[in-house]
N, C-alpha and C positions, 0 to 999 in steps of 0.2 A: 294236426294233418299239415303237411307242407304245401308248397304251391304246386309241386308236381302231383301230389296225391289230389289236391282241390281240383286242378285241371283235369285229371283224369276221372274223377267223379262228374264232372261237368260234361266231359266228354260221353261218358256212360249213359246220362240221362237224354243228352241230345240224340245219340244214336237210337236209345230206345223208342223216342218219339218218332225219329224218322223210319226205324224198323216198322213200326206199327203203322205209319202212312203208306209205306210201300205196299204192305200186305193188302191194307183196304182198299188202295187204288187198283191194285191187279185184280182183286176179287169183283170190282164193280162191273166191269164188261163181262166176267165170266158169269156173275150171277144173273146178268140180263139175259144171256144166252141159254143158261139152264133152267132159270125159273120159268121163263115165258116160252113155251115149246114152239109157237108159231113164230118167234123172234128169229129172224135171220143174225148169224153171228156178225159182230161189228167189225173184228180184225182177225188176223192171224197171229199176231205178236203177243197178244196176251196169254196165249198157250205156250209160250216160250218162258212164261212165269218170271218177269224181269223183276218184279216186285217182290214175290213171294219168295223166289231161291236168291236172286241176285241182292236185291236190297233188304231181304228179310232173313232167311235161313243164314246165308254165310256173314251176316252181321251178329247172330246171337253169341259166338263166343267172346268176341271182342267187347260186346255189350255188358255180358254178366261180368267178364273179368274187370272191365272198368268201374262198373258200379260197386263191386267188391271192395274198391278203394275207399268208399263212404264209410265202411265199417273197420277200416284199417285192417282188413284181413289179408287175402292173398297179395295185394298190392303193396302192402306195407314192407317191402323189401326189394333189393335190386333185381332178384331173380324174377319177381312178380312183376316189376316194371317193364323188364325186358320181355317178358311173356306178353304182356298186354301189347307191347309194339309189335311183336311178331303176329298176334292174332289180328291186329288191324291192318295187316297186309292182306288177310283174306278178306277182311271187310272191303278194302280198296278193289280187290278183283272182282269181288261180287257187285260193288258199286259201278265199275266200269262196265261190266256185263250188262247191267241195267240201263246205263247210258247209251250203250251202243244199240240195244234193242229198242230203246226209246227213239233214238235218231233215227234208224231204220223205219220205224213205224211211221214218225212223223213225215218222213220223205216219200213213203209208198201211200200213205192215205188208208182209209178203211177199205174193206172188201167191196163195198157197193160201188166204190170208184175205180177198182182194177179188175173186177170179176164179173162176168155176165151172170154166172151160177150163183155167186154170191154164197158159197159153201166152204168150209174149212178144208174141204177135199182137195181145194185147189191151191192150197198153201204148200210152199217147199221149206220143211223145217230142215235147214242146213246153216252150219256155221259160215260157210261161203258166203251166203246172204250178207253177213255183217262184213265180211273182208272185202266186199265188192261194193260198198257203200261209197258213193261220190257225193262230195260237198256241193258241186255245182247243181246237183239235183235237188238240193234242199231250199225248195223255193215256195212250198206250201200253197201252190195254186189250187190243189184239190179243195183247199179250206176256204180260200178267199174268193175264188171264182163262183159266179151265180150257180153254176151246177158242175159237178165233177162226173157225172154219167156221159159215157161217150156213145155215140150210135153203135148199132151191133157191127156194121161193117168195118168201124175203125175203133179197135180196143187201143187202151192205154193213151188216147188223144183227146183232146178238147176241142170242141168246134169254135169257129171264129166269133159266132155270137154269145156264147157262154164265156168265151176267154177275154172278152172286152167288158163283161159285167164283174165288178168287183164289189165284195161287201162280206159281212160276217153272217153265217148261217143263222136263220130265224127260228128254228125247230119246228116249222110248219109242216114238214114232210119227213118221211122215215129216212130219207138222204140226209137231210138237215139234222136230224138227231143223231144220225151215226156219225157224221162229221164232227159234231160237238162233242159227243162223247169220246170219240178217238182223239181229237185234238186235246181236249182237257186232260184225260187221264195220261196219255204218254209225254205231255208237257210237264205235268205234274211228277211223273216219274223220273224224267230227266233232271228236274230240279232236286228231287230227293236224291238221286244218285251222285249228283255233282256236291251236293252238301255233305253226304256220307265220304266222299274222297277227302273234302276238305277236313272234316273232323277225323278221319283215318290218319291223315298225313301229320296232323298236328299232334296227335297221339303218340305216333312214332317218334317224332321230336321230343316230345315232353318224356316219353318213356327211356329213351336214350340219355337224357339230361339227369332223369332220377337214377339211372344207372352210374353215370359219372359223379354227381354231386351228392347221392345218397338220399335216403327219405327219413321220416321221422320215425324214433324210437319210442316205446313205451318208458315213461319214467320210472327208475326204480323206486319202490315204496319204502320210506324210511320209518322202521318201528321204534 
């Protein structure tokens, strides 16, 4: 096995781990909402399936192709290395989608901080939400402030009393639990997506190097 195939195999194992992590992380808030009937939904954005589709399903083809290099099968030729690079483009697209949804989720906060009804019926499922993302709004005040729930008369705002109180939620209330789950899940998904982008880019580079420099060939048997 050459260095190209060895790195491809390492990338495949890393993508497999990240793929599983992404799916599990996405299922955590979904499971809480579905298993506990009286439990209000935590967020809109887990229903965009950033971990299941973005970091999960879209990474499967490249992961399977890269793991095949371990057995010196379909990646043991220039065409296979090129194909592994091409499939990682799909992985990167899915990982970027996962990152964008996670960033938007972290900027907006959980439903309990943004919706008086606290129901997914108030969610607007549109890709325009991702394109309207403003880095200046990414301040995580909903997480670090003492409370993110605004009075009924002023929606999407925080009172002066709560704005001056900074601290990490202690999970003593439903609001704190939702904020902790939301922050932990989407920060983790953001990290998973970022790592998938890095591994995908590295595989694209190593795949093209494999095409240019060649890969290992089975030794001919001498009778």
